[in-house]
N, C-alpha and C positions, 0 to 999 in steps of 0.2 A: 090482849097484850101481844106485841110482836117484837122479836129480836131483830135488830137492824145491822146489816153487814154491807160492806162495799161489794163483795163478790162471794158467790157460793158455787162450789163444784160438787156434783153428785154423779155417780156412775153405777153400773151394774145393778140396776133396779130389777130387771128381768120380769117386766110386766108380761102377763100371759102364762105365768107359771104358778104353781101352787106354793112354791117356796118364797115368792115375793112378799115382803112385809109391807104391803101397800098401806095398811092402816097407820103404821108408824111414819111412813113417808108423807102421807096426806097430812098428818098431824104436824110434821116438820114444816111442810110448805105453808100450812095455814098460820103458823106462828113465827114465820120469818119473812123479812123483806130485804131486798138487795137491789143494787144498781145493775149488776150483771149476774146471770145464772148460766153456768156451763153444764151441759148434759154430756158427760164424758164416756158415752158408749154403753152398749148393752142395756139400753133403756127398755126397749121392747124385745122380747126373746122370740124372734122370727123362727129360729131353729125349732124351738119347742112347739110353736103354733102350727108348724107344718106337719108335725106328727100327731097332733090332736088339739082341737080348739078348747081353750080355757080362758075366759075373759069375764070375770065377775064385774058388777057395777062399780065396785070400789076402784078397779083399775081405770075405768073411764073417768072417775072423779079425779084421779091423780093427773091424767092427761089434761082434763079441764082446768085444774088448778095451775098447771104450768102455762097453758094458753092464756089464762086470765092474767097471770103475772106479765106476760108479754104485752097484752092489751093495755095494762096499766102503766107501761113505760119501762119495765125491766128489759134490758138487752139480753135475749136468750139465744145462746149458741148451742146447736146440737151437733156433736161429733160422733157419728155412728161407730160402733165397735164390730166385732166379728159376729155376734149373735144378731145384730140388726144391720149387717153389711148391705142388705138390700137398699138401704137409704143412701149409701155412698154415691150411687149413680146420680143423686140429686144435689150433690155438693155444688155450692154457689147459688142455690135457689133460696127463696124467702117464702115461708109457708106459715100462715096464721100468726105472723109476727115473729116467727122463729127462723133464724139463719142456720142453714145446714152447711157444715164445713168438714173437710177431712182432718183438719187440725187447726190450731190457732196460736197466735202469740199474744200473751196477756202481759200488760204492763201494770205492775202493782203500784200502790200509792207511794211507795218508797223508791219508785223508778226502776226496781229490779224487773227483769223480764223472765217469763216462764213459757216454755213450749208445752202446749196442751194437746194431748192425743190419747187415744184409748190405750194403746200399748200392745195389742195383739200382734202387730208387725214384728215384735221382738220376742215372741214366743215361738220357738222352733217347732213345737208340736202342731200349733195352729197353721204355721206357714208351710211345713213340709209333709205333715201326715194328718190331713184334715179328718180322716176316718177315725183316728185315735182321739182327736178332740171331741168328736161326736160321742164316742164310747165313754170318754171321761165325763162328758156332760150328763149322760144317762146315769152313770154311777153316782155322780155328785147329787143328782136329783133324788135318788133313792136314799142317800145318806141324809139329805135334808128332811125327807118325810119321816125317817126314823127319829131324827133329832127333834122334830116338832112333837111327836108323841112322847118322847122322853121328857121334854120340857113341860108338856101338859101335866104329867104326873109330878114333876118337881114342883110346879106351881101349886098343886093341890096340897103339898106338904110344906109350903111356905118358903121353898128354895128359889133363888133368883135364876134368871135365864142363863144357860150355859151352852156354848156351841162346841159340839164334838168335832166338826170339820175344822173349825178354827184351831182347836187344841191339836189336832193332827198336823196342821200346817206348821205349828211351832215345835212339834216333837219328832216327826218323821224326818230322818236325815235328808232324804231326797227332796222333800218339800222345802225344807229350810235352805238347802243348796240352790234349789230352783229360784226361790225368792231373791236370794243374794245375787245370783247370776242375772236375773231380770233387772234388778236395780242397777247393777253395774253396766248392763247394756244400755239402759236408758240414760245413765250418766254420760257415757261416751257420745250418745246421740246429741245430748244437750250441749256438750262441750264443742262438738263439731258445728253446731248451729250458732254458737256464740251467745247463748242465753245464760241466765243466772240460775235457772232451775227447770225442773220438769214437773208437770202435773199429769197424772195418768190414772188408769183404773185397771181393769182386766183380771188381776189376780186375787181380788177380794181380800186384800190385806192392807188396811189403812195404815199409813206411815208418813212421817216427816223425818227425813234424815239429812243431816248436814254432812256433805262429802267434800273432802279436800279443803275444808274451811271456806270455800268460795261458792260451792255448788249445792243446791238444795233439791232433793228428791221428795216429791209429794205424791201419795196415792190416796184416792178418794175412799177406798174400801168398797162397801156394797150395801144394798138394802135387802139382802137375803139372809145373811147371818148377823152382821154387826150393826146395821143401821147407822152408818157413818157418813159424814160429809166433811168437806174442807171449807173453811170460811176465811175471808180476809177482812180485817178491820180497817178503819180509816187511816191507820198508820202504815199499812202494808204488811202487817204481821199475819201469817197464815197459821191456822190451828185446826185440829181435828175435833169435831163434835160427835160424840157417841150418843145419839138421840135416845135410844131405849134406856140408857143408864143415866143420862145427865139432864134430860128435859125438865124433870121435876125441880131441879135446882136452878137451871137456867131461867126458867119462867117464874121462879119465886112463887110456887104454887100456894104456899101458905097464905101469902098476901092476897092471891086471887080468890082463895076460898073465903077469906074474911069479907071480901067485897061482893060475893055472890052466894046464892043459895045452893047452887049445884057445883059439884066437882067437875073438872075437865075430864072428858072421857074420849078414848080413841074410838074411831069408827070401827065397826066389826066387819071382818072379812066374810064374804059369802061362803 
């Protein structure tokens, strides 16, 4: 059973790190079909791979699933971010059916236009103090490791997944202010380019915000904490899918179970 969309956007997968929820992403890719797939940056974490190699077979399966979609006719556009900025030098090239671009203009089914980019260009820390960004990345990785152990014990007692880092983003004043400033900076860029909206990633915070009643800010979120994607239906409506929480309902698993002897299972990470 596959969910069909006109367009899918995913970002901040961070393949090559232990924090990547590759099992959920592979499940998402295997159960969705689309005409266009945008990879909106930080798909492969080259920063982390440089400091120590980590690449389980499940990460290869994710790459293979994306390439297979391209071979089957899906238009796949890869827009590198800051963690995979190495691939920006190949902008304009076509590789394994995937087009590499620094950004893109997407025209939705309702004729609205969206400027698609990763978004790190509007993060002052990344642009002006890269060493701080590296330090922040290391601290973030440590937080994710702690969060995984925390959720391991939560699951043993029947509690659902809970993200500490996501909680902090919503509660720590500086983080909340940063997200607001980031969204505002992207809105100004979109208005300058004359588009109706922005689609970005980078800050690991999935959101769709209507700004000024005419401009739409969309953020893909990530596949480290929230396992989120943006999807566009045939009418041009864009929405957020929170796969870890919603897949069971979206796929109507009860009906699937009635028609099969085995329950759907996620691939396990190495």
